[in-house]
All heavy atoms as an XYZ file, in Angstrom:
800
protein
N     152.220   -183.126   -124.468
C     153.559   -182.702   -124.346
C     153.928   -182.628   -122.823
O     153.141   -182.165   -122.020
C     153.730   -181.274   -124.926
C     155.108   -180.720   -124.730
S     155.276   -179.122   -125.537
C     156.115   -179.651   -127.026
N     155.034   -183.161   -122.454
C     155.524   -183.161   -121.061
C     156.333   -181.933   -120.792
O     157.251   -181.611   -121.556
C     156.337   -184.448   -120.828
C     156.896   -184.454   -119.399
C     155.517   -185.691   -121.062
N     156.030   -181.261   -119.714
C     156.838   -180.053   -119.297
C     158.099   -180.513   -118.625
O     158.046   -181.291   -117.664
C     156.031   -179.172   -118.380
N     159.195   -180.052   -119.105
C     160.488   -180.413   -118.483
C     160.906   -179.286   -117.535
O     160.619   -178.109   -117.799
C     161.545   -180.516   -119.574
C     161.278   -181.651   -120.592
C     162.331   -181.605   -121.710
C     161.296   -183.019   -119.929
N     161.598   -179.645   -116.449
C     162.061   -178.605   -115.527
C     163.060   -177.677   -116.224
O     163.796   -178.092   -117.070
C     162.730   -179.390   -114.403
C     162.779   -180.794   -114.826
C     161.960   -180.954   -116.045
N     162.997   -176.432   -115.796
C     163.943   -175.438   -116.383
C     165.312   -175.682   -115.822
O     165.458   -175.883   -114.624
C     163.527   -174.033   -116.005
C     162.170   -173.639   -116.599
C     161.685   -172.368   -115.946
N     162.620   -171.265   -116.019
C     162.486   -170.206   -116.738
N     161.435   -170.081   -117.518
N     163.351   -169.242   -116.775
N     166.369   -175.652   -116.664
C     167.705   -175.755   -116.140
C     168.040   -174.530   -115.277
O     167.468   -173.473   -115.458
C     168.575   -175.781   -117.385
C     167.728   -175.338   -118.503
C     166.301   -175.520   -118.111
N     168.906   -174.689   -114.304
C     169.282   -173.586   -113.385
C     169.717   -172.369   -114.127
O     169.460   -171.248   -113.748
C     170.341   -174.061   -112.372
N     170.437   -172.555   -115.221
C     170.955   -171.407   -115.955
C     169.850   -170.579   -116.621
O     170.064   -169.444   -116.957
C     171.945   -171.884   -117.049
O     171.275   -172.707   -117.984
N     168.622   -171.167   -116.771
C     167.504   -170.441   -117.362
C     166.585   -169.815   -116.305
O     165.558   -169.295   -116.602
C     166.702   -171.372   -118.239
N     166.989   -169.894   -115.032
C     166.173   -169.307   -113.947
C     166.054   -167.799   -114.160
O     166.947   -167.160   -114.664
C     166.846   -169.633   -112.594
N     164.889   -167.284   -113.763
C     164.722   -165.823   -113.968
C     165.714   -165.001   -113.151
O     166.099   -165.379   -112.032
C     163.292   -165.574   -113.500
C     162.830   -166.838   -112.862
C     163.771   -167.920   -113.160
N     166.129   -163.895   -113.692
C     167.089   -163.006   -113.022
C     166.331   -161.772   -112.526
O     166.102   -160.862   -113.247
C     168.191   -162.606   -114.006
C     169.179   -161.664   -113.405
O     169.279   -161.560   -112.168
O     169.867   -160.958   -114.201
N     165.953   -161.793   -111.276
C     165.114   -160.744   -110.706
C     165.903   -159.840   -109.777
O     165.372   -158.855   -109.356
C     163.936   -161.327   -109.941
C     162.994   -162.077   -110.782
N     162.233   -161.486   -111.787
C     162.677   -163.388   -110.807
C     161.518   -162.399   -112.410
N     161.747   -163.554   -111.830
N     167.143   -160.131   -109.470
C     167.850   -159.295   -108.489
C     167.982   -157.864   -109.051
O     168.031   -157.654   -110.237
C     169.205   -159.897   -108.068
C     170.296   -159.794   -109.076
N     170.431   -160.660   -110.159
C     171.276   -158.856   -109.231
C     171.469   -160.300   -110.885
N     171.975   -159.178   -110.363
N     167.983   -156.890   -108.146
C     168.073   -155.510   -108.554
C     167.275   -154.632   -107.557
O     166.761   -155.089   -106.542
N     167.240   -153.362   -107.911
C     166.583   -152.350   -107.083
C     165.263   -151.958   -107.762
O     165.233   -151.596   -108.937
C     167.504   -151.131   -107.009
C     167.133   -150.135   -105.989
N     167.976   -149.154   -105.582
C     166.044   -149.993   -105.196
C     167.383   -148.417   -104.649
N     166.225   -148.915   -104.417
N     164.175   -152.047   -106.999
C     162.842   -151.761   -107.539
C     162.176   -150.622   -106.778
O     162.393   -150.442   -105.570
C     161.926   -153.019   -107.392
C     162.329   -154.169   -108.236
C     163.384   -154.973   -107.849
C     161.644   -154.470   -109.424
C     163.739   -156.095   -108.630
C     162.006   -155.563   -110.195
C     163.051   -156.353   -109.794
O     163.419   -157.460   -110.559
N     161.354   -149.844   -107.471
C     160.539   -148.790   -106.874
C     159.077   -149.061   -107.119
O     158.715   -149.454   -108.233
C     160.911   -147.408   -107.503
C     162.325   -146.993   -107.242
C     163.333   -147.250   -108.161
C     162.641   -146.310   -106.086
C     164.638   -146.887   -107.898
C     163.960   -145.932   -105.829
C     164.931   -146.194   -106.766
O     166.253   -145.813   -106.506
N     158.239   -148.828   -106.111
C     156.778   -148.999   -106.295
C     156.250   -147.814   -107.112
O     156.537   -146.633   -106.797
C     156.108   -149.040   -104.938
C     154.576   -149.245   -104.981
C     154.253   -150.609   -105.597
C     153.994   -149.125   -103.582
N     155.475   -148.138   -108.161
C     154.844   -147.139   -108.972
C     153.356   -147.379   -109.024
O     152.911   -148.535   -108.930
C     155.410   -147.156   -110.406
C     156.871   -146.756   -110.476
C     157.388   -146.751   -111.922
O     156.747   -147.171   -112.848
N     158.577   -146.223   -112.060
N     152.577   -146.317   -109.231
C     151.135   -146.464   -109.414
C     150.335   -146.428   -108.147
O     149.183   -146.784   -108.199
N     150.926   -146.009   -107.014
C     150.181   -145.882   -105.760
C     150.386   -144.466   -105.226
O     151.495   -144.055   -104.937
C     150.628   -146.916   -104.707
C     149.809   -146.781   -103.456
C     150.531   -148.369   -105.274
N     149.283   -143.737   -105.144
C     149.381   -142.311   -104.723
C     149.871   -142.199   -103.290
O     149.501   -142.983   -102.439
C     147.985   -141.676   -104.845
C     147.428   -141.612   -106.245
S     148.109   -140.287   -107.213
C     147.532   -138.885   -106.344
N     150.691   -141.195   -103.048
C     151.163   -140.815   -101.746
C     151.772   -141.931   -100.923
O     151.638   -142.070    -99.725
C     149.992   -140.136   -100.945
C     149.475   -138.929   -101.634
C     148.326   -138.286   -100.897
O     148.072   -138.605    -99.742
O     147.724   -137.336   -101.517
N     152.428   -142.845   -101.662
C     153.090   -144.017   -101.023
C     154.467   -144.140   -101.618
O     154.658   -144.031   -102.825
C     152.306   -145.313   -101.315
O     150.984   -145.155   -100.799
C     152.952   -146.492   -100.724
N     155.454   -144.328   -100.757
C     156.835   -144.590   -101.228
C     157.244   -145.998   -100.778
O     156.972   -146.397    -99.617
N     157.832   -146.746   -101.672
C     158.286   -148.061   -101.344
C     159.417   -148.474   -102.266
O     159.381   -148.147   -103.450
C     157.117   -149.083   -101.448
O     157.556   -150.356   -100.998
N     160.408   -149.143   -101.691
C     161.501   -149.655   -102.483
C     161.797   -151.101   -102.087
O     161.520   -151.507   -100.931
C     162.802   -148.854   -102.248
C     162.722   -147.472   -102.810
C     164.026   -146.713   -102.648
O     165.123   -147.312   -102.910
O     163.976   -145.530   -102.277
N     162.305   -151.856   -103.000
C     162.676   -153.253   -102.768
C     164.038   -153.506   -103.387
O     164.250   -153.200   -104.575
C     161.610   -154.148   -103.420
C     161.918   -155.636   -103.455
C     162.036   -156.226   -102.051
C     160.835   -156.386   -104.261
N     164.906   -154.027   -102.575
C     166.248   -154.393   -103.077
C     166.336   -155.933   -103.002
O     166.282   -156.493   -101.902
C     167.368   -153.761   -102.267
C     168.796   -154.164   -102.618
C     169.112   -153.807   -104.052
C     169.755   -153.546   -101.664
N     166.499   -156.565   -104.137
C     166.720   -158.027   -104.227
C     168.191   -158.242   -104.532
O     168.653   -157.990   -105.638
C     165.861   -158.664   -105.307
C     164.342   -158.509   -105.171
C     163.621   -159.149   -106.368
C     163.850   -159.127   -103.859
N     168.942   -158.664   -103.521
C     170.379   -158.862   -103.677
C     170.664   -160.213   -104.381
O     169.869   -161.151   -104.270
C     171.061   -158.786   -102.335
C     170.965   -157.378   -101.693
C     171.856   -157.245   -100.469
N     171.786   -158.333    -99.595
C     171.023   -158.392    -98.474
N     170.286   -157.328    -98.148
N     170.991   -159.451    -97.673
N     171.781   -160.265   -105.103
C     172.108   -161.491   -105.799
C     172.555   -162.608   -104.865
O     172.658   -163.774   -105.261
C     173.120   -161.262   -106.924
C     174.400   -160.648   -106.410
O     174.569   -160.461   -105.207
O     175.275   -160.317   -107.245
N     172.729   -162.293   -103.590
C     173.039   -163.365   -102.608
C     171.814   -163.999   -101.987
O     171.888   -164.812   -101.069
C     173.983   -162.824   -101.488
C     173.287   -161.772   -100.599
O     172.079   -161.445   -100.767
O     173.952   -161.272    -99.645
N     170.605   -163.608   -102.467
C     169.350   -164.174   -101.963
C     168.710   -163.391   -100.851
O     167.668   -163.779   -100.350
N     169.323   -162.270   -100.468
C     168.726   -161.450    -99.417
C     167.937   -160.312   -100.013
O     168.074   -159.962   -101.172
N     167.025   -159.742    -99.189
C     166.272   -158.599    -99.646
C     166.112   -157.549    -98.516
O     166.201   -157.861    -97.332
C     164.880   -158.986   -100.161
C     163.840   -159.207    -99.053
C     163.078   -158.167    -98.597
C     163.631   -160.463    -98.554
C     162.160   -158.346    -97.574
C     162.710   -160.662    -97.522
C     161.950   -159.580    -97.053
N     165.871   -156.328    -98.926
C     165.451   -155.225    -98.043
C     164.273   -154.537    -98.674
O     164.264   -154.345    -99.869
C     166.609   -154.278    -97.816
C     167.777   -154.851    -97.035
C     168.943   -153.839    -96.936
O     169.407   -153.333    -97.933
N     169.296   -153.583    -95.687
N     163.292   -154.198    -97.798
C     162.069   -153.591    -98.302
C     161.567   -152.541    -97.323
O     161.779   -152.670    -96.100
C     161.012   -154.705    -98.416
C     159.596   -154.273    -98.729
C     159.045   -154.139    -99.951
C     158.567   -153.982    -97.776
N     157.699   -153.757    -99.816
C     157.412   -153.658    -98.477
C     158.531   -153.909    -96.365
C     156.222   -153.315    -97.864
C     157.338   -153.576    -95.748
C     156.196   -153.294    -96.516
N     160.980   -151.460    -97.842
C     160.304   -150.512    -96.971
C     159.117   -149.944    -97.693
O     159.033   -149.955    -98.928
C     161.228   -149.402    -96.470
C     161.456   -148.295    -97.460
C     160.539   -147.198    -97.505
C     162.473   -148.265    -98.351
C     160.706   -146.187    -98.438
C     162.681   -147.261    -99.222
C     161.776   -146.216    -99.284
O     161.918   -145.226   -100.161
N     158.118   -149.483    -96.893
C     156.943   -148.829    -97.417
C     156.607   -147.709    -96.469
O     156.550   -147.885    -95.274
C     155.786   -149.848    -97.465
C     154.457   -149.276    -97.970
C     154.254   -149.641    -99.441
C     153.278   -149.791    -97.165
N     156.330   -146.528    -97.063
C     156.004   -145.324    -96.255
C     154.679   -144.791    -96.808
O     154.567   -144.498    -97.999
C     157.110   -144.261    -96.344
C     156.665   -142.994    -95.627
C     158.405   -144.776    -95.782
N     153.689   -144.682    -95.894
C     152.389   -144.054    -96.240
C     152.088   -143.065    -95.132
O     151.886   -143.497    -93.963
C     151.285   -145.119    -96.334
C     149.961   -144.460    -96.706
C     151.604   -146.207    -97.330
N     152.130   -141.802    -95.417
C     151.912   -140.817    -94.372
C     152.902   -140.968    -93.259
O     154.112   -141.035    -93.512
N     152.428   -141.127    -92.041
C     153.311   -141.318    -90.893
C     153.637   -142.765    -90.581
O     154.309   -143.084    -89.605
C     152.627   -140.684    -89.644
N     153.152   -143.695    -91.417
C     153.391   -145.139    -91.224
C     154.608   -145.563    -91.981
O     154.643   -145.456    -93.211
C     152.142   -145.921    -91.679
C     152.265   -147.422    -91.575
C     152.386   -147.896    -90.158
C     151.030   -148.080    -92.287
N     155.612   -146.078    -91.309
C     156.833   -146.598    -91.936
C     156.936   -148.064    -91.622
O     156.934   -148.472    -90.460
C     158.074   -145.902    -91.360
C     158.107   -144.403    -91.662
O     157.306   -143.920    -92.494
O     158.945   -143.721    -91.060
N     156.974   -148.916    -92.658
C     157.060   -150.373    -92.513
C     158.378   -150.865    -93.129
O     158.800   -150.331    -94.185
C     155.886   -151.053    -93.195
C     154.505   -150.660    -92.660
C     153.437   -151.298    -93.551
C     154.332   -151.061    -91.224
N     159.004   -151.837    -92.453
C     160.281   -152.368    -92.944
C     160.261   -153.895    -92.879
O     159.549   -154.477    -92.074
C     161.419   -151.867    -92.103
C     161.583   -150.391    -92.061
C     160.969   -149.614    -91.097
C     162.351   -149.728    -93.020
C     161.078   -148.235    -91.084
C     162.463   -148.355    -93.004
C     161.832   -147.590    -92.035
N     161.086   -154.506    -93.712
C     161.307   -155.923    -93.659
C     162.584   -156.247    -94.353
O     163.002   -155.558    -95.311
C     160.140   -156.709    -94.320
N     163.226   -157.324    -93.911
C     164.389   -157.862    -94.665
C     164.445   -159.357    -94.419
O     163.835   -159.857    -93.475
C     165.673   -157.153    -94.301
C     166.166   -157.307    -92.865
C     167.457   -156.520    -92.660
O     167.978   -155.870    -93.561
O     167.953   -156.614    -91.538
N     165.125   -160.067    -95.286
C     165.190   -161.531    -95.169
C     165.723   -162.126    -96.425
O     166.637   -161.577    -97.028
N     165.088   -163.207    -96.856
C     165.559   -163.932    -98.019
C     164.455   -163.948    -99.073
O     163.283   -163.864    -98.748
C     165.882   -165.395    -97.670
C     167.176   -165.535    -96.815
C     166.947   -165.153    -95.376
O     165.870   -165.438    -94.791
O     167.843   -164.467    -94.820
N     164.865   -164.074   -100.342
C     163.894   -164.154   -101.450
C     164.223   -165.328   -102.371
O     165.388   -165.753   -102.440
C     163.853   -162.874   -102.253
C     165.088   -162.515   -103.056
C     166.229   -161.957   -102.603
C     165.283   -162.764   -104.454
N     167.099   -161.778   -103.614
C     166.562   -162.305   -104.738
C     164.513   -163.346   -105.427
C     167.084   -162.371   -106.055
C     165.044   -163.451   -106.717
C     166.308   -162.912   -106.996
N     163.175   -165.858   -102.957
C     163.330   -166.899   -104.003
C     162.440   -166.496   -105.168
O     161.542   -165.662   -104.972
C     162.887   -168.278   -103.429
O     161.561   -168.224   -102.976
C     163.813   -168.743   -102.335
N     162.652   -167.118   -106.280
C     161.900   -166.759   -107.486
C     161.569   -167.938   -108.334
O     162.315   -168.948   -108.382
C     162.651   -165.720   -108.278
N     160.460   -167.832   -109.024
C     160.107   -168.758   -110.110
C     159.899   -167.874   -111.334
O     160.082   -166.676   -111.281
C     158.800   -169.526   -109.749
O     157.708   -168.582   -109.688
C     158.934   -170.260   -108.457
N     159.436   -168.478   -112.391
C     159.195   -167.705   -113.608
C     158.045   -166.699   -113.400
O     158.016   -165.661   -114.078
C     158.853   -168.627   -114.791
N     157.123   -166.978   -112.503
C     155.959   -166.109   -112.380
C     155.784   -165.449   -111.032
O     154.778   -164.775   -110.780
C     154.715   -166.837   -112.770
C     154.419   -168.083   -111.908
O     155.275   -168.394   -111.041
O     153.363   -168.685   -112.043
N     156.717   -165.633   -110.072
C     156.565   -165.024   -108.754
C     157.899   -164.859   -108.060
O     158.849   -165.602   -108.298
C     155.675   -165.881   -107.882
N     157.972   -163.822   -107.210
C     159.091   -163.595   -106.313
C     158.505   -163.701   -104.899
O     157.483   -163.021   -104.578
C     159.716   -162.220   -106.508
C     160.748   -161.909   -105.430
C     160.390   -162.180   -107.892
N     159.107   -164.554   -104.055
C     158.599   -164.790   -102.717
C     159.604   -164.203   -101.755
O     160.787   -164.605   -101.703
C     158.408   -166.296   -102.423
C     157.905   -166.530   -101.029
C     157.463   -166.913   -103.471
N     159.127   -163.257   -100.929
C     159.924   -162.624    -99.865
C     159.585   -163.293    -98.548
O     158.404   -163.319    -98.178
C     159.664   -161.138    -99.808
C     159.721   -160.319   -101.097
C     159.373   -158.864   -100.809
C     161.095   -160.433   -101.692
N     160.565   -163.802    -97.841
C     160.389   -164.356    -96.530
C     161.152   -163.546    -95.523
O     162.394   -163.528    -95.547
C     160.863   -165.853    -96.473
O     160.160   -166.559    -97.509
C     160.607   -166.457    -95.135
N     160.446   -162.792    -94.670
C     161.082   -161.893    -93.739
C     161.551   -162.574    -92.500
O     161.050   -163.668    -92.141
C     160.074   -160.761    -93.389
N     162.522   -161.980    -91.860
C     163.039   -162.440    -90.546
C     163.307   -161.229    -89.674
O     163.518   -160.114    -90.155
C     164.299   -163.261    -90.734
C     165.444   -162.523    -91.433
C     166.749   -163.286    -91.458
N     167.675   -162.739    -92.384
C     168.295   -161.577    -92.266
N     168.082   -160.816    -91.261
N     169.116   -161.132    -93.207
N     163.263   -161.480    -88.368
C     163.556   -160.364    -87.452
C     165.044   -159.970    -87.609
O     165.895   -160.849    -87.799
C     163.298   -160.787    -86.012
C     161.867   -160.963    -85.724
C     161.573   -161.289    -84.280
C     160.097   -161.454    -84.027
N     159.796   -161.587    -82.624
N     165.328   -158.701    -87.507
C     166.658   -158.213    -87.660
C     166.823   -156.923    -86.822
O     165.843   -156.404    -86.328
C     167.019   -157.965    -89.119
O     166.276   -156.843    -89.587
N     168.011   -156.428    -86.814
C     168.254   -155.150    -86.097
C     167.520   -154.003    -86.790
O     166.916   -153.139    -86.130
C     169.747   -154.866    -86.068
C     170.132   -153.688    -85.213
C     171.645   -153.586    -85.146
C     172.049   -152.449    -84.191
N     173.500   -152.384    -84.057
N     167.465   -153.985    -88.080
C     166.796   -152.979    -88.847
C     165.269   -153.139    -88.756
O     164.537   -152.161    -88.708
C     167.218   -153.013    -90.353
C     166.351   -152.092    -91.216
C     168.696   -152.654    -90.457
N     164.807   -154.377    -88.757
C     163.337   -154.674    -88.733
C     163.068   -155.701    -87.626
O     162.847   -156.872    -87.922
C     162.889   -155.219    -90.100
N     163.015   -155.246    -86.347
C     162.781   -156.209    -85.259
C     161.356   -156.807    -85.327
O     161.106   -157.856    -84.819
C     162.996   -155.394    -83.996
C     162.943   -153.985    -84.411
C     163.286   -153.904    -85.878
N     160.411   -156.038    -85.945
C     159.083   -156.531    -86.142
C     158.715   -156.349    -87.610
O     158.110   -155.363    -87.994
C     158.051   -155.707    -85.276
C     158.339   -155.922    -83.810
O     158.402   -157.042    -83.312
N     158.529   -154.802    -83.112
N     159.118   -157.316    -88.452
C     158.921   -157.152    -89.907
C     157.450   -156.916    -90.221
O     156.539   -157.400    -89.575
C     159.362   -158.530    -90.480
C     160.204   -159.174    -89.412
C     159.710   -158.618    -88.123
N     157.209   -156.175    -91.293
C     155.836   -155.831    -91.730
C     155.062   -157.037    -92.214
O     153.846   -157.008    -92.252
C     155.921   -154.756    -92.814
N     155.748   -158.101    -92.588
C     155.072   -159.331    -93.058
C     155.993   -160.512    -92.778
O     157.174   -160.354    -92.523
C     154.748   -159.244    -94.542
C     155.971   -158.963    -95.398
C     156.794   -159.994    -95.813
C     156.251   -157.672    -95.809
C     157.955   -159.737    -96.583
C     157.375   -157.388    -96.605
C     158.202   -158.449    -96.991
N     155.387   -161.710    -92.807
C     156.147   -162.959    -92.679
C     156.604   -163.396    -94.055
O     157.752   -163.665    -94.317
C     155.344   -164.047    -92.020
C     155.034   -163.785    -90.589
O     155.911   -163.218    -89.881
O     153.939   -164.109    -90.093
N     155.608   -163.456    -94.996
C     155.859   -163.878    -96.393
C     155.084   -162.981    -97.291
O     153.897   -162.682    -97.018
C     155.461   -165.317    -96.605
O     156.183   -166.156    -95.714
C     155.786   -165.773    -98.045
N     155.667   -162.526    -98.380
C     154.993   -161.685    -99.370
C     155.293   -162.274   -100.746
O     156.442   -162.481   -101.088
C     155.478   -160.225    -99.290
C     154.868   -159.255   -100.291
C     153.379   -159.090   -100.059
C     155.571   -157.893   -100.137
N     154.218   -162.567   -101.506
C     154.372   -163.133   -102.829
C     154.053   -162.054   -103.851
O     152.965   -161.518   -103.847
C     153.464   -164.398   -103.072
C     153.649   -164.898   -104.479
C     153.777   -165.444   -102.028
N     154.993   -161.703   -104.684
C     154.850   -160.714   -105.744
C     154.768   -161.428   -107.084
O     155.671   -162.217   -107.404
C     156.038   -159.722   -105.728
C     156.300   -159.005   -104.432
C     157.629   -158.298   -104.452
C     155.154   -158.015   -104.145
N     153.699   -161.208   -107.836
C     153.586   -161.866   -109.136
C     154.411   -161.106   -110.174
O     154.408   -159.868   -110.206
C     152.093   -161.862   -109.554
C     151.195   -162.699   -108.684
C     151.623   -164.157   -108.662
O     151.870   -164.797   -109.691
N     151.778   -164.705   -107.470
N     155.076   -161.873   -111.017
C     155.900   -161.287   -112.106
C     154.998   -161.085   -113.309
O     154.393   -162.045   -113.822
C     157.079   -162.165   -112.447
C     157.888   -161.566   -113.641
C     157.992   -162.373   -111.234
N     154.839   -159.810   -113.714
C     154.041   -159.474   -114.905
C     154.827   -158.484   -115.772
O     155.047   -157.368   -115.376
C     152.698   -158.856   -114.498
C     151.811   -159.804   -113.797
C     150.480   -159.173   -113.340
O     150.204   -158.056   -113.808
O     149.761   -159.815   -112.571
N     155.307   -158.954   -116.925
C     156.068   -158.099   -117.841
C     157.267   -157.432   -117.157
O     157.544   -156.251   -117.358
C     155.162   -157.029   -118.458
C     154.042   -157.598   -119.300
O     154.271   -158.622   -120.008
O     152.923   -157.059   -119.248
N     157.971   -158.184   -116.333
C     159.197   -157.685   -115.648
C     158.865   -156.870   -114.426
O     159.761   -156.434   -113.715
N     157.569   -156.582   -114.134
C     157.206   -155.852   -112.941
C     156.804   -156.858   -111.857
O     156.380   -157.952   -112.152
C     156.040   -154.899   -113.255
C     156.315   -153.942   -114.372
C     155.085   -153.138   -114.807
N     153.863   -153.970   -114.923
C     152.681   -153.637   -114.410
N     152.478   -152.542   -113.770
N     151.697   -154.485   -114.550
N     156.928   -156.438   -110.583
C     156.578   -157.284   -109.461
C     155.296   -156.678   -108.852
O     155.299   -155.581   -108.318
C     157.683   -157.357   -108.453
C     159.076   -157.753   -108.991
C     160.100   -157.798   -107.907
C     158.964   -159.134   -109.637
N     154.205   -157.411   -108.948
C     152.869   -156.908   -108.528
C     152.473   -157.500   -107.153
O     152.444   -158.712   -106.984
C     151.814   -157.264   -109.591
C     150.449   -156.762   -109.184
C     152.248   -156.701   -110.924
N     152.193   -156.615   -106.211
C     151.727   -157.090   -104.890
C     150.412   -157.810   -104.956
O     149.682   -157.692   -105.932
C     151.553   -155.803   -104.077
C     152.325   -154.762   -104.806
C     152.278   -155.172   -106.253
N     150.106   -158.645   -103.914
C     148.884   -159.472   -103.918
C     147.595   -158.617   -104.084
O     146.642   -159.097   -104.643
C     148.860   -160.160   -102.575
C     150.229   -159.978   -101.998
C     150.885   -158.861   -102.715
N     147.575   -157.404   -103.616
C     146.363   -156.600   -103.704
C     146.172   -155.945   -105.102
O     145.180   -155.309   -105.407
C     146.281   -155.500   -102.629
C     147.398   -154.455   -102.770
O     148.205   -154.508   -103.717
O     147.453   -153.582   -101.849
N     147.188   -156.149   -105.953
C     147.134   -155.606   -107.301
C     147.301   -154.099   -107.390
O     147.147   -153.500   -108.457
N     147.600   -153.445   -106.262
C     147.779   -151.967   -106.264
C     149.213   -151.642   -106.667
O     150.172   -151.957   -105.935
C     147.493   -151.440   -104.874
C     146.121   -151.701   -104.367
C     145.100   -150.808   -105.012
O     145.404   -149.657   -105.297
N     143.909   -151.306   -105.258
N     149.383   -151.047   -107.810
C     150.711   -150.636   -108.266
C     151.588   -151.822   -108.623
O     151.142   -152.940   -108.728
N     152.885   -151.496   -108.814
C     153.855   -152.549   -109.170
C     155.247   -152.035   -108.893
O     155.511   -150.864   -109.034
C     153.725   -152.899   -110.664
N     156.109   -152.978   -108.479
C     157.518   -152.663   -108.311
C     158.198   -152.754   -109.672
O     158.105   -153.793   -110.349
C     158.190   -153.597   -107.285
C     157.745   -153.343   -105.873
C     156.645   -153.970   -105.340
C     158.421   -152.345   -105.110
C     156.232   -153.704   -104.052
C     157.998   -152.056   -103.833
C     156.943   -152.749   -103.307
O     156.528   -152.441   -102.017
N     158.875   -151.666   -110.065
C     159.538   -151.583   -111.383
C     161.012   -151.452   -111.117
O     161.495   -150.672   -110.297
C     158.996   -150.349   -112.172
C     159.734   -150.244   -113.485
C     157.503   -150.497   -112.361
N     161.784   -152.248   -111.821
C     163.254   -152.252   -111.681
C     163.842   -150.900   -112.090
O     163.431   -150.335   -113.132
C     163.921   -153.323   -112.466
C     165.378   -153.547   -112.082
C     166.078   -154.599   -112.947
N     165.362   -155.827   -113.056
C     165.921   -157.029   -112.947
N     167.203   -157.138   -112.712
N     165.209   -158.089   -113.119
N     164.714   -150.372   -111.274
C     165.424   -149.121   -111.576
C     166.268   -149.304   -112.788
O     166.884   -150.350   -113.031
C     166.246   -148.688   -110.372
N     166.401   -148.269   -113.592
C     167.287   -148.283   -114.755
C     168.665   -147.868   -114.299
O     168.822   -147.227   -113.267
C     166.800   -147.318   -115.848
O     166.792   -145.980   -115.304
C     165.432   -147.708   -116.347
N     169.702   -148.253   -115.012
C     171.058   -147.929   -114.640
C     171.258   -146.408   -114.558
O     171.929   -145.914   -113.701
C     172.038   -148.529   -115.659
C     172.103   -150.040   -115.563
C     172.662   -150.548   -114.231
O     173.422   -149.859   -113.542
N     172.231   -151.705   -113.858
N     170.612   -145.664   -115.471
C     170.832   -144.217   -115.495
C     170.117   -143.545   -114.349
O     170.520   -142.485   -113.899
C     170.325   -143.609   -116.789
O     168.966   -143.876   -116.991
N     169.034   -144.138   -113.839
C     168.232   -143.529   -112.750
C     168.575   -144.081   -111.387
O     168.027   -143.678   -110.408
N     169.522   -145.024   -111.304
C     169.811   -145.679   -110.028
C     171.030   -145.077   -109.387
O     171.878   -144.576   -109.972
C     169.994   -147.172   -110.287
C     169.881   -147.960   -108.970
O     169.350   -147.416   -107.999
O     170.251   -149.143   -108.990
């Protein structure tokens, strides 16, 4: 069987507001805007990390590409690939997962 490319209309819809769950004493949020931009932060104790830039997605991954900005003059990463597993976005280290905020909790 030959795999056919997915039509654009069937592309995954990942934009939204996500919160990191499953990591003790760590706060992190990810905003994937529908214009292709993202904002991200991670706080662990006294360490605050920030990044913003552009994101792209496939059926099984969301790729964040950071750029220097006024908010994040030294982004925490250049590129971050989050694996899509059951609607959650899992960091490369497998620690926790970003879960999309619900309408009632957002």
